[in-house]
N, C-alpha and C positions, 0 to 999 in steps of 0.2 A: 563375095568377100565377107568375111565375118564382121558383124558389127561391134563385137567386143574383141580385146585381146589379154591374154593372160601370160604371166611369166611363171614358168615352172622351174623351180631350183631343187632339182634332185638328182644324186649321183648314181641311182639305179635307173639303169638305161630301159629295163622293161617296164618299170612303174611309170617314169616319165613318158614312154611312149604311149602307155595305156591311157594315162590321164589325157595328154594332149588328142589322141583320137576322138575321146568319149567327149571332150569339150565341144567339139564340131557339133554334136548333137543340140547342143544350145546355142548355136551360131557364135561360137567364142574359138578364135585361132589362139595359138601358142608358140612360145618362144621358149627353149629349154637353155638352162645353164647347169653344167654337173659338178659345180664346186661352189664354196662360199664367196670366193673372192670375185669370180665371174658373176654370179649373182647380185652381189652388191653392186658392181658397176653396172649391170644391166639395169637394175631397179631404180639407181639414182639417176641414169643418163637416159633412159628410156620413157617412154609413156605406156602404162598398163592400166588396165581396168581393175586387174585382182593379181596378187602374187601368191602363189602356192609354194610354200616354203618348208623343205624338209629339215629338221632339228639337227640330225646327224649328218653332217657335211664334210668332205676334205677341205684342207685350206683355212676355212674359217666356219664355225658352228653356225646351225640357224639362229640360235639365239643371240650371237653377235651380230649376224646379217641384220636380224630384226631391229636390235638395238641402235645399231649405226643408221639404218634406214630411217627410223623415227628422229634420231638426232638431227638429220639433214631436212627434217620436216616434210619429207615425203609421206603424202597421205594416204595412199593407195592402200586399199583394204587388203590385210595379210591374213591368209589362212594357213597355219601351221601344220605339218604332217610329222608325226612321232611314232617310233616303234617301241618307245619307252612307255611304261605304265605308271612310273613314278609321278605322283602328284605335283612334285616341285617343278617338273618340266612344264606342265600346263600353267601351273601359277606363274612362273617366270615369264613365260611366252606373253601371257594376258596383260601381267604387270607392265612388260615393255612396249606394248602397243598392239600387238596382235589381235585381230578382231574375232578369230574363232580358231578351233584345232581339231583334228582328226586323228584318231589313234590307229596306227596300221596294226593288222590288217584291215581295211576297210572296203565297204561295198561301194562301187560304181555310183549306184543310184545316189547313195548317202552324200558322196563327194560332189556330185552335181548339183544337189539340194542345196549342200553349204555353199557352193560357189554361185548358184544364182540368188542366193540370199545376200551374199557380198555384191553382186552386180547391181543390186536393186538401190545401190547409194545413190543412183541417178534419179530414183523415185522414193525419197525418203520417207514420205509418209506411210509406206507399207512396211517400214522396219519396226521392230519392237520399240514401243516408246511412243508411236504415232498412231496406234489402233484408234479408229473411230473419228480421225482427223477429216471434217467434212471438205475441206478445200486447202489449196496452197495459201498460206499466210505470210506476212511480213510482219516481223517483231521489232520493237527498238527499246533500248533501255539507255538512256544518254548516248554516248557515241557509240555504242555497240547496236549493230543491226544483223537480223537473220532473216533469210529468205528462204523458205521451204520449197518453193517452185523451182529457183535457180540453183538450190543447195549453196548458197553463197553466206558468207559471213563477212563482215567489214568492220573496222574500229576507225573513227573519224575519217570514214571514205577509203580507209586502206584494207586492200582484201587480205583475209585469214585463211590460210589452208589449214582445215581440221581433217582429222580422220573421221570414219563413219560414225565411230562410237563418240568421238569427242562432239560431232556435230549432233548426235542424237541427245547426247547429254546437256548440251546447251540448249537445244531445243525444248526439252523436257523442263528445264529450268524458266525459259522464257515464255512458255506457254501458261505457266503458273508463278508469276512473280510474288515474292514474299512467302511462298508455301514452303515449309522444310520437309525434306526427304531424308529418311534414313538410308543408310548404303544399302540394307537390304532391299528398300523399295526401289531404289535406283538401280540396282543389279536387276531386279524382277522386270523393270519397265524398260530399261535399255539394252541388257544382255538376254534377258529370258529366264523363265523359272529353272531352266536346267542346269544354270550357273550357280546354284545355291551353294553357299559355302566359299565363294570366292569374294566377298565383301571387300577385302583390302584391295582388291584390283581397282574398285572405284576410287580410292584415294589417289592412286598412279595417273588415272585419267584425269582427275580434276587437277592435279598439280600440273600436267602437261597442258590442260586447256588454258589454266590461269597464266602460264608463261606465254601463252600466245594472244591472250585477250586483254589481259590487264596492263594497265600503266606500271604498276609496281606490283608484281607477282608476290613479293613479300608482305605487301599490305592489300590485298584484294578489296577492289570496290564493288565487283559484280558479282562473283560467285562467292558466298561468305560461308565460312564455318559456323555452325551452330552447335557449340560444345557439348559433348555429351548426347548429341541427336544425330547429326549429319550435315547436310548442306542446304543452301537456298539461294536464289537470286534475290539481289536486294529490290525492295519494293520502292526504293527512290531512285530517281534517274541520277546516276552518278556525272558531276561535272568534269569533262576530261579537256 
């Protein structure tokens, strides 16, 4: 039995079958949904390690599926597939909470590399932003706690479900409390250098992170904005 399982939301039967077959090579099984509505239902009701989501889908677009998945606080990593070359599609997908994207036509080797990168969320110290980490560590800031070994975040003892990128962002801040990061630095540390030019995507992820961890997202006490520069984790332990 495969140790991991993917949801493939793709209306092209040949592409879906090709992806499913090749996922077996990395010990990953697959469930296929052929339209957006079915994909959304599977994503929100089932348990998957990664979602491979086409943008152009019947019934409900992949962009809308991604948006609704994240609205329902489903943190499963999402890899978007698009046959469009327009920059707006990639930007919108990342802004809505997708973890990565791949433009059709793509090589199977590249797809598997991207999927394996997403599956490594179970070993987050290997993700961008964790380079050089010597060992799993627990961090605490006031009522906010983060455990890199268990990939767990809690606020006042209440578990908080974060996406892989939200977790990586928070871990980057908690490793260096009080240090201010520009959007470009965060993009490079968490997403990787290949995403240069998508700095505004950082804002969207920061906003979603605050909705999940802040007592009052409108007046954050953990992840603070440094106007004209970027963001930082408070170097004072907030009282919650």
